[in-house]
C-alpha positions in Angstrom: 6.0 14.3 -160.2 9.2 16.6 -159.1 10.9 15.6 -155.9 12.3 17.8 -153.3 15.5 16.5 -153.8 15.0 17.7 -157.4 18.5 19.1 -159.4 20.4 17.5 -156.2 20.1 14.0 -154.9 20.1 12.0 -151.9 23.5 11.4 -150.1 22.4 7.6 -150.9 19.8 4.8 -152.4 19.2 3.9 -148.7 18.3 7.5 -147.5 16.3 7.7 -150.4 14.7 4.3 -149.6 13.9 5.8 -145.9 12.2 8.4 -147.5 10.0 6.7 -149.5 8.6 4.4 -146.6 11.3 1.2 -147.1 11.7 0.2 -144.1 14.6 -0.6 -142.4 14.6 -5.2 -142.5 13.0 -4.6 -146.6 16.1 -2.2 -147.7 18.6 -5.1 -146.2 16.5 -8.1 -148.3 16.5 -6.0 -151.4 20.3 -4.5 -151.0 21.3 -8.8 -150.1 19.3 -9.6 -152.8 20.8 -7.7 -155.5 24.5 -8.5 -154.0 23.8 -12.2 -154.7 21.6 -11.8 -158.1 23.1 -9.0 -159.9 20.0 -7.4 -160.9 18.8 -3.8 -160.3 17.1 -2.5 -157.7 13.6 -2.5 -159.2 14.2 -6.3 -160.4 15.0 -6.6 -156.5 12.0 -5.4 -155.7 10.2 -7.6 -158.5 11.4 -10.7 -157.6 11.3 -10.2 -153.7 7.4 -8.3 -153.8 8.8 -6.1 -151.2 7.4 -2.5 -151.5 6.0 -1.5 -154.5 7.7 -0.7 -158.2 6.3 3.1 -157.7 8.0 3.1 -154.5 11.1 2.2 -156.3 11.2 4.2 -159.1 10.7 7.5 -156.6 13.5 6.2 -154.3 16.3 6.0 -157.6 14.3 9.9 -159.0 15.1 11.1 -155.3 18.7 9.5 -154.7 18.9 10.7 -158.5 17.4 14.3 -158.7 15.4 13.8 -161.2 11.7 14.0 -161.6 9.8 10.5 -161.1 6.2 9.2 -163.0 4.2 6.8 -161.0 2.8 4.2 -163.2 -0.9 5.2 -162.7 0.6 8.6 -164.5 1.7 6.3 -167.1 -1.3 4.6 -167.8 -3.2 8.1 -169.7 -0.7 8.8 -171.3 -1.2 9.8 -175.5 2.6 10.1 -176.6 2.1 9.0 -179.9 3.0 12.8 -181.6 6.8 11.8 -180.1 7.0 8.8 -182.1 10.1 10.2 -184.0 12.0 11.4 -181.1 12.1 7.6 -179.6 14.7 5.1 -180.5 14.0 2.4 -182.0 14.9 -1.4 -181.2 18.3 -2.3 -182.2 18.6 -5.8 -183.8 18.4 -8.7 -180.8 16.5 -6.7 -178.7 12.9 -6.7 -177.8 11.9 -4.6 -174.9 12.8 0.1 -175.2 15.0 1.4 -172.6 13.5 4.5 -172.7 10.6 6.5 -173.7 9.4 10.3 -174.9 7.1 12.4 -172.6 6.9 15.4 -172.9 8.8 18.7 -175.2 9.3 22.4 -174.2 11.4 24.8 -175.0 13.3 24.0 -172.0 13.9 20.2 -174.5 12.8 16.8 -174.0 11.4 14.4 -171.6 12.4 11.3 -172.0 10.7 8.2 -169.2 13.8 5.7 -168.0 14.0 2.8 -165.5 17.3 3.0 -164.5 19.6 5.9 -165.4 23.0 4.3 -166.5 26.2 6.3 -168.9 25.1 5.1 -172.0 20.5 6.3 -172.3 21.4 10.4 -172.6 24.5 8.9 -175.5 22.0 6.7 -176.9 18.4 9.6 -177.2 21.6 12.1 -178.9 22.6 9.9 -181.1 19.2 9.2 -182.3 18.4 12.5 -182.4 21.4 13.8 -184.7 21.0 11.1 -187.5 17.3 10.7 -187.6 15.4 13.4 -186.6 19.0 16.3 -187.3 19.1 14.4 -190.9 15.5 15.2 -191.8 15.3 18.8 -191.1 17.9 19.5 -193.6 17.0 16.8 -195.8 13.0 18.7 -195.3 14.5 22.1 -196.0 16.2 21.1 -199.1 13.9 19.8 -200.5 11.3 22.6 -200.2 13.5 24.9 -201.6 13.2 22.6 -204.8 9.8 22.5 -204.2 7.1 24.5 -207.2 5.3 27.1 -205.7 2.3 25.9 -207.4 2.3 22.5 -205.4 2.5 24.1 -202.0 -0.6 22.4 -200.4 -0.1 19.9 -197.5 -0.9 17.0 -199.8 1.3 18.3 -202.5 4.1 18.5 -199.8 3.3 14.6 -198.9 3.2 13.5 -202.2 6.4 15.9 -203.5 9.3 15.4 -200.6 8.2 11.2 -200.3 7.9 12.1 -196.6 5.1 8.9 -196.3 4.9 5.2 -197.5 1.5 4.9 -199.0 0.3 2.4 -196.3 0.7 5.2 -194.2 -0.9 7.7 -196.1 -3.5 5.4 -197.0 -4.2 5.0 -193.0 -3.9 9.0 -192.2 -7.5 9.1 -194.6 -8.6 6.4 -193.4 -8.4 8.1 -189.2 -9.4 11.6 -191.0 -12.3 10.1 -192.7 -14.0 8.4 -189.3 -12.7 11.4 -187.1 -15.0 13.6 -189.3 -17.3 11.5 -189.3 -17.4 11.2 -185.9 -17.6 15.5 -185.9 -14.1 15.8 -184.7 -12.6 18.9 -186.5 -9.2 17.5 -187.8 -7.4 17.9 -190.4 -4.5 15.5 -192.7 -0.4 17.7 -191.1 -2.6 17.9 -187.5 -3.4 14.2 -187.8 0.3 12.9 -189.3 1.6 14.8 -186.8 -0.6 14.0 -183.4 0.1 9.9 -184.8 4.0 10.3 -184.4 4.3 10.0 -188.9 5.8 13.1 -189.3 8.4 15.3 -186.5 7.2 18.7 -186.1 10.3 20.4 -187.1 9.4 19.2 -190.2 6.3 19.2 -189.8 6.7 23.2 -188.9 8.9 23.9 -192.1 6.3 22.8 -194.3 3.4 24.2 -193.2 5.2 27.8 -192.9 6.3 27.1 -196.9 2.9 27.0 -197.5 1.3 29.6 -195.4 3.0 30.5 -192.1 -0.2 31.6 -189.9 -1.8 28.2 -190.5 1.5 27.0 -188.0 -0.1 25.4 -184.8 0.8 26.9 -181.6 2.0 23.2 -180.0 4.4 22.8 -183.1 5.6 26.1 -182.1 6.2 25.1 -178.6 8.7 22.3 -179.8 12.0 22.5 -178.9 13.4 21.5 -182.4 11.2 24.3 -183.7 12.9 26.7 -180.7 16.4 26.3 -182.1 15.1 27.3 -185.5 18.3 27.0 -187.8 20.6 26.0 -185.0 18.8 22.7 -185.2 20.9 20.8 -187.7 23.6 22.1 -185.8 23.0 21.1 -181.6 20.0 19.4 -180.1 17.7 20.1 -177.3 18.4 19.5 -173.6 17.7 15.7 -172.5 16.1 15.4 -169.8 15.1 12.1 -167.9 12.4 11.4 -165.7 12.6 7.7 -163.8 9.4 5.2 -163.8 9.1 1.5 -163.9 10.5 -1.2 -166.2 6.6 -2.0 -167.0 6.0 1.8 -167.7 8.0 2.2 -170.2 7.7 -0.9 -171.9 3.6 -0.3 -171.5 4.3 2.9 -172.9 6.7 2.1 -176.1 4.3 -0.6 -177.2 1.1 1.4 -176.8 2.4 4.0 -178.1 5.6 4.1 -180.3 5.5 0.6 -181.3 1.2 1.3 -182.3 0.3 -2.9 -181.3 -3.2 -2.3 -183.0 -1.7 -1.5 -186.7 1.0 -3.9 -186.2 -1.7 -6.3 -185.7 -3.9 -4.7 -188.6 -0.8 -4.7 -191.1 -0.1 -8.4 -190.5 -4.1 -9.0 -191.1 -2.6 -7.6 -194.8 0.5 -10.0 -195.7 0.3 -11.7 -197.7 3.2 -14.3 -197.1 3.2 -17.9 -196.3 4.0 -17.0 -192.1 1.9 -14.6 -192.0 -0.9 -16.4 -189.5 2.2 -16.6 -187.1 2.5 -13.1 -187.4 -1.2 -12.2 -187.2 -0.8 -14.5 -184.2 2.0 -12.7 -182.5 0.7 -9.2 -182.9 -2.9 -10.3 -181.3 -1.1 -11.7 -178.1 1.2 -8.2 -178.3 -2.0 -5.8 -179.0 -3.8 -7.4 -176.2 -0.8 -7.8 -173.5 -0.2 -3.7 -173.6 -3.5 -2.2 -174.4 -5.3 -4.4 -171.2 -7.3 -7.2 -172.6 -8.4 -9.5 -170.2 -9.1 -12.0 -172.6 -9.1 -12.8 -176.4 -12.8 -14.9 -177.5 -12.6 -16.8 -180.6 -15.9 -17.7 -182.4 -16.7 -19.4 -185.5 -19.5 -18.6 -187.7 -20.9 -20.2 -191.4 -18.8 -18.5 -193.2 -16.7 -16.8 -190.9 -14.5 -16.3 -187.4 -14.8 -13.9 -185.5 -11.9 -12.5 -182.8 -13.1 -10.2 -180.4 -11.8 -9.0 -176.8 -12.8 -7.9 -173.3 -11.7 -4.9 -171.9 -12.9 -3.4 -169.0 -15.4 -6.0 -168.6 -17.3 -5.1 -172.5 -16.4 -7.5 -175.4 -16.0 -5.7 -178.6 -14.8 -6.9 -182.3 -11.7 -7.4 -183.0 -11.0 -8.6 -186.1 -13.2 -11.3 -188.4 -11.6 -13.7 -190.8 -13.1 -16.0 -193.9 -13.5 -19.2 -191.9 -11.3 -21.3 -193.0 -8.4 -18.6 -192.3 -9.7 -19.1 -188.7 -9.4 -22.5 -188.9 -5.6 -22.0 -189.3 -5.3 -19.6 -187.1 -7.1 -21.6 -183.9 -5.0 -25.1 -185.5 -1.8 -22.2 -184.4 -2.7 -21.7 -181.0 -3.8 -25.0 -180.5 -0.3 -26.3 -181.2 1.5 -23.8 -179.4 -0.6 -25.5 -176.6 1.7 -28.4 -177.0 -0.1 -32.1 -176.8 -4.0 -31.6 -175.8 -6.4 -33.7 -176.4 -10.0 -31.5 -178.8 -12.0 -33.8 -179.0 -14.4 -31.6 -177.1 -12.7 -29.6 -175.3 -8.7 -28.2 -174.3 -7.1 -26.5 -171.4 -3.6 -25.1 -170.8 -1.5 -22.4 -172.0 0.6 -21.3 -174.9 4.2 -22.6 -174.0 6.7 -19.8 -172.4 8.9 -20.8 -176.2 5.8 -19.8 -178.7 5.0 -16.6 -177.7 6.7 -13.5 -179.5 10.1 -12.3 -177.3 8.4 -8.8 -176.7 6.2 -10.7 -173.8 7.9 -14.0 -173.1 8.7 -14.1 -169.1 6.5 -11.2 -168.9 2.9 -12.0 -170.2 0.8 -15.7 -169.5 -2.1 -16.7 -171.9 -4.2 -19.3 -170.1 -6.0 -21.1 -173.1 -9.5 -22.7 -173.2 -10.6 -24.3 -176.4 -14.7 -26.1 -176.7 -15.8 -28.0 -179.7 -19.3 -25.8 -180.5 -22.0 -27.2 -183.7 -20.9 -23.7 -184.8 -17.9 -25.4 -185.8 -19.3 -28.3 -187.7 -16.9 -30.6 -186.8 -13.7 -29.1 -188.0 -12.7 -26.1 -185.2 -14.4 -24.5 -182.4 -14.2 -21.8 -179.9 -10.7 -20.3 -178.1 -10.6 -18.2 -175.0 -7.0 -16.5 -173.5 -7.0 -15.2 -170.7 -4.4 -12.3 -170.6 -2.3 -12.5 -167.5 0.5 -10.0 -166.8 3.2 -11.6 -164.6 5.2 -7.9 -165.0 2.0 -6.4 -162.7 2.6 -6.1 -159.3 -0.5 -6.0 -157.2 -2.9 -2.9 -156.3 -1.9 -0.6 -153.3 -4.5 -0.8 -150.6 -5.0 2.9 -150.1 -5.5 3.4 -154.6 -8.3 0.5 -154.9 -11.0 3.1 -154.0 -12.0 2.5 -151.0 -13.4 4.8 -147.7 -11.6 6.2 -145.5 -13.7 4.8 -142.9 -13.4 1.4 -144.1 -9.9 1.4 -145.3 -9.6 2.0 -142.0 -11.3 -1.2 -140.3 -9.5 -3.5 -143.2 -6.5 -2.3 -141.4 -7.7 -3.6 -138.6 -8.9 -6.5 -140.0 -5.0 -7.3 -140.8 -3.5 -6.6 -137.9 -5.5 -9.6 -136.0 -3.4 -11.9 -137.5 -6.2 -14.6 -137.0 -10.0 -15.2 -139.0 -11.8 -15.3 -142.1 -12.5 -12.4 -145.1 -14.6 -13.2 -147.7 -14.9 -11.5 -150.8 -17.6 -11.9 -153.5 -18.7 -10.9 -157.1 -19.0 -12.3 -160.2 -15.8 -13.7 -163.0 -13.7 -10.6 -163.4 -15.1 -8.1 -160.7 -11.5 -7.7 -159.6 -12.0 -10.1 -156.0 -8.3 -11.0 -156.7 -7.1 -7.8 -156.8 -8.4 -6.8 -153.6 -7.4 -9.7 -152.2 -3.7 -9.5 -153.2 -4.2 -6.1 -151.9 -5.0 -6.6 -148.7 -2.6 -9.0 -148.2 0.4 -7.2 -149.6 -0.1 -4.4 -147.2 0.8 -7.1 -144.8 5.0 -7.7 -143.9 5.9 -10.9 -145.5 9.3 -10.5 -143.9 8.2 -10.9 -140.6 4.9 -13.3 -141.5 4.8 -16.5 -143.4 2.2 -15.6 -146.3 1.1 -18.5 -148.4 -1.5 -19.8 -150.7 -3.4 -22.4 -152.8 -4.4 -21.2 -155.9 -6.4 -22.8 -159.8 -4.0 -20.7 -160.6 -1.3 -18.5 -159.2 -2.7 -15.3 -161.5 -0.1 -12.4 -160.2 3.5 -14.0 -158.3 4.6 -12.1 -155.4 7.7 -13.2 -154.6 8.4 -13.9 -150.6 4.9 -15.7 -150.8 4.6 -19.0 -150.2 2.4 -20.0 -153.4 1.0 -23.4 -154.7 -1.1 -24.0 -158.3 -2.9 -27.4 -158.4 -1.0 -29.9 -160.4 -4.6 -31.0 -162.1 -3.5 -34.9 -161.6 -6.4 -35.7 -158.9 -9.9 -34.4 -159.3 -10.2 -31.2 -158.1 -12.0 -31.5 -154.6 -9.2 -34.1 -153.8 -6.2 -32.0 -154.8 -7.0 -29.2 -153.0 -7.8 -31.0 -150.1 -4.2 -32.4 -150.3 -2.6 -29.3 -150.6 -4.4 -27.5 -147.8 -3.3 -30.3 -145.3 0.7 -29.9 -146.7 -0.7 -26.1 -146.4 -0.9 -26.6 -142.4 1.9 -28.2 -141.7 4.3 -25.9 -143.6 3.9 -23.2 -141.3 2.0 -20.2 -142.4 0.6 -17.1 -140.7 -1.6 -15.7 -143.6 -3.4 -18.4 -146.1 -5.2 -17.6 -149.5 -7.4 -20.3 -150.3 -8.4 -19.5 -154.7 -11.6 -20.3 -154.4 -14.4 -21.9 -152.4 -16.8 -23.6 -155.2 -18.1 -26.2 -152.0 -19.4 -26.9 -148.9 -16.5 -29.6 -148.7 -13.4 -27.1 -149.5 -15.3 -24.3 -147.0 -14.8 -26.3 -143.9 -11.2 -27.2 -144.3 -11.1 -22.9 -145.1 -12.8 -22.5 -141.6 -10.3 -24.9 -139.5 -8.0 -23.2 -141.0 -9.3 -20.1 -139.6 -10.0 -21.6 -136.9 -6.3 -23.4 -135.7 -5.2 -19.2 -135.5 -4.4 -18.3 -138.9 -5.9 -15.5 -141.3 -7.6 -16.8 -144.1 -8.7 -14.9 -147.3 -10.5 -16.2 -149.7 -13.1 -15.4 -152.8 -16.4 -16.8 -153.5 -19.5 -16.4 -156.1 -22.7 -14.5 -155.5 -23.9 -10.8 -156.3 -24.2 -9.1 -152.4 -22.8 -10.1 -149.3 -26.0 -10.6 -148.2 -26.3 -13.1 -150.4 -23.0 -15.0 -149.7 -24.6 -15.9 -145.6 -27.8 -17.3 -147.7 -25.4 -19.2 -150.6 -23.5 -20.9 -147.2 -26.8 -21.8 -145.5 -27.6 -23.5 -148.4 -24.6 -25.6 -149.1 -24.4 -29.1 -148.1 -21.0 -31.3 -147.7 -20.6 -34.3 -150.0 -21.6 -36.5 -146.7 -25.1 -34.2 -146.7 -24.3 -31.7 -144.0 -25.0 -28.3 -144.0 -21.6 -25.7 -142.5 -21.7 -24.9 -139.2 -22.8 -21.9 -139.5 -22.2 -20.7 -136.3 -18.9 -21.2 -136.4 -18.1 -19.7 -139.6 -20.4 -16.5 -138.3 -17.8 -16.3 -135.4 -14.9 -16.6 -137.0 -15.4 -14.5 -139.9 -14.7 -10.6 -139.8 -16.6 -9.6 -142.7 -17.4 -10.7 -146.4 -16.7 -7.9 -149.1 -18.9 -7.9 -152.2 -18.0 -6.1 -155.1 -17.8 -5.1 -158.8 -16.7 -2.8 -161.2 -18.2 -0.1 -163.0 -17.2 1.7 -166.5 -15.8 5.6 -165.6 -17.2 7.7 -168.7 -14.8 10.0 -170.8 -14.5 12.8 -168.8 -13.6 14.5 -172.9 -16.9 13.1 -174.7 -19.9 12.9 -172.2 -22.7 14.4 -172.7 -25.5 15.8 -169.7 -27.7 13.3 -169.4 -31.7 14.7 -169.1 -33.6 12.3 -170.2 -36.6 10.9 -168.2 -36.0 8.1 -167.4 -33.2 10.1 -165.6 -35.2 12.5 -163.7 -37.2 9.7 -162.2 -34.2 8.2 -161.0 -33.0 11.5 -159.0 -36.2 12.0 -158.0 -36.2 8.8 -155.7 -32.9 10.0 -154.2 -32.4 12.1 -151.2 -32.5 14.9 -151.3 -29.0 16.9 -150.7 -27.1 14.4 -153.6 -30.7 15.5 -155.5 -29.5 18.5 -155.4 -26.2 18.0 -155.7 -26.7 15.6 -159.1 -24.9 16.5 -162.9 -26.4 12.8 -164.6 -24.1 12.4 -167.9 -24.3 9.7 -170.3 -21.8 7.5 -172.4 -22.0 9.5 -175.6 -22.6 7.1 -178.6 -19.8 7.4 -181.1 -17.3 7.9 -178.1 -13.6 10.2 -178.8 -9.8 8.8 -179.6 -9.5 9.8 -176.3 -11.8 6.3 -175.0 -11.7 4.6 -178.0 -14.9 5.8 -179.7 -16.5 3.1 -176.9 -18.1 6.2 -173.8 -16.2 4.9 -171.6 -12.4 5.3 -170.1 -11.0 3.2 -166.6 -13.5 1.6 -164.1 -13.8 2.0 -160.1 -14.4 0.1 -157.5 -18.3 0.0 -156.0 -18.5 -2.4 -152.7 -20.2 -2.9 -150.1 -18.7 -4.0 -146.5 -21.3 -6.5 -144.4 -18.8 -6.1 -141.3 -19.4 -9.3 -138.8 -20.3 -7.0 -135.6 -22.1 -9.0 -132.3 -25.1 -7.9 -133.5 -24.7 -10.0 -137.3 -23.6 -12.9 -135.7 -26.4 -13.1 -133.2 -28.6 -12.5 -136.5 -26.8 -15.1 -138.9 -26.9 -18.0 -135.3 -30.7 -17.2 -134.8 -31.2 -17.5 -138.4 -32.9 -14.3 -139.1 -34.0 -13.8 -142.6 -31.8 -12.1 -145.0 -33.5 -9.3 -145.5 -33.9 -8.8 -141.8 -29.6 -8.9 -142.1 -29.6 -6.6 -144.9 -31.2 -4.0 -143.1 -28.5 -3.2 -141.0 -26.6 -2.3 -144.1 -27.6 1.5 -144.3 -28.3 2.8 -148.0 -25.4 4.7 -148.8 -22.9 1.7 -147.4 -25.0 -0.8 -149.5 -23.4 -1.6 -153.0 -26.7 -0.2 -155.3 -26.5 3.4 -152.9 -22.5 3.8 -154.3 -23.8 3.0 -157.7 -26.8 6.2 -157.2 -24.4 8.1 -155.7 -21.9 7.6 -158.5 -24.3 8.3 -161.4 -25.4 11.8 -159.5 -22.4 12.4 -159.9 -21.6 11.8 -163.2 -18.9 8.9 -162.8 -20.8 6.5 -164.5 -24.0 5.9 -166.7 -27.5 5.1 -165.5 -27.3 1.8 -168.6 -23.5 1.4 -166.2 -25.2 0.6 -163.6 -28.2 -1.3 -164.7 -25.2 -3.6 -166.4 -23.1 -3.7 -163.3 -26.6 -4.3 -160.5 -28.3 -6.4 -162.9 -31.5 -4.0 -160.8 -33.9 -1.4 -161.9 -32.5 1.1 -159.6 
């Protein structure tokens, strides 16, 4: 986080951009875009798709000599306890410009995406008006507080520190955590949830029993100032990060989208249904849900969310309320026919201001028998428009595979196929590979259905759905070849006719990427052998084999929570370990998910996902076997155990990174 120029800075932003790896022609594009558009450098990088948000944030930090918070670092931060120090949104504002990151005796560190003259001033004004004022109020009330009432529960009541609904929420959370075996108390929970600032809580606990004050509280800068806290403020420090990181931290931690959604569900106003939907969408967007599922049952309707590939309950509603909620979402899509099924998007002007222009929601509606003709199911796919493509080096490829992929990208022609189940990260992998290609000096173009991530300098085309899908794909691909592309992304290949078009593009000197549905690289070959065109012809496997660089088969495995994962000494796991190679068996430390989870993993036992993959490289040996019609098992034998998806999964289980159950779910096999 700390640049070499900390406290000093560089002579210019141009010099800092060169230091973090920008090329001169990339800097020229960014600077010229800033000149004509008037946007900041961070926004220019987003609009152009040059470099990464992290890289331009690092350059700004170098230039100004301040700390830098990487995007990945921001994803795991829990700063709810700093909520009192956050500058609240003003009327008319939908996005925050700063968020508190950490405190120490040296002051308070805030994350910002730009360093303008008003950042520190706004923060200092808030701290003086709110925190210092509350400290003074608390001290006056404590002086009048009868000694006999000095317990923390009495304090919350006597000092009128928290509204009744917040107290009720805290007590519910306290019961849940204690039932899960977590050692906590109401005072600690109130602080960690950000309901009471550290200096106010410190003064209350000191009045009750000074020995009960936790060390974490004593390190707070306002506490360090002691009585001077009513007269002066701690030092304010700023760290540069991406705009999306500031907004995500604010929504997840400061605003607490989950509680806002629950509170909306408890409203009794006429417009409560619109409020419920708006807060549900905000919660889904900033909690990283990939999908929302809405399903009717005889007496109720369920709203579920999918995160890290697994569904879970969000909330249940009485059936009439469910029907009302579904109807409002359909109305926000515009004019749709819902007799059987309908698909579309929630219009941008129907999204809450926090999401408009930053997120999109694709909607699929289908009638079901459980709806009794009155309603149906809805599936909302959450698309983050602020989400830049992942960086190839951070996906999880091993060094030798990463080196091979870079060589493929330098060839400038041929075919790369990625396979896997829905939600396995195929598109993320392809976009990361394509982003590693210089889109200034190379024409990168795509035809997708739909475009999931927008990259500025790419020419991205989306199906209009005015014709049959097969005909429209064909029309787009003909136009694409006349559009002078160098690198082409063909969204997904579903039939032999489309695969023929993809192969033709690769055969005419283009580097082509596409996705395919198969559970392994070798089974993808089997599917290609079986496919037939509309005329009944088989694909030209010989030509495809000669054009293909590789097939990447992949999935995403959930990572065990490092805070609550348990050692796994079950008989089933012992049998699994016994079948492993000796060196891996000796190093094995298998673990399993805790059934109740913990607050760090939202009580799921898992936190985040990682890539599990195999790459079938089309060497001359592989091409010869495919042309000769060799059995799939013979082709599969060319991959060593440790280079297959199953082999990699076994290693991750042995090292305690994921569980046996997760491996079963991902692979569909008994390991």
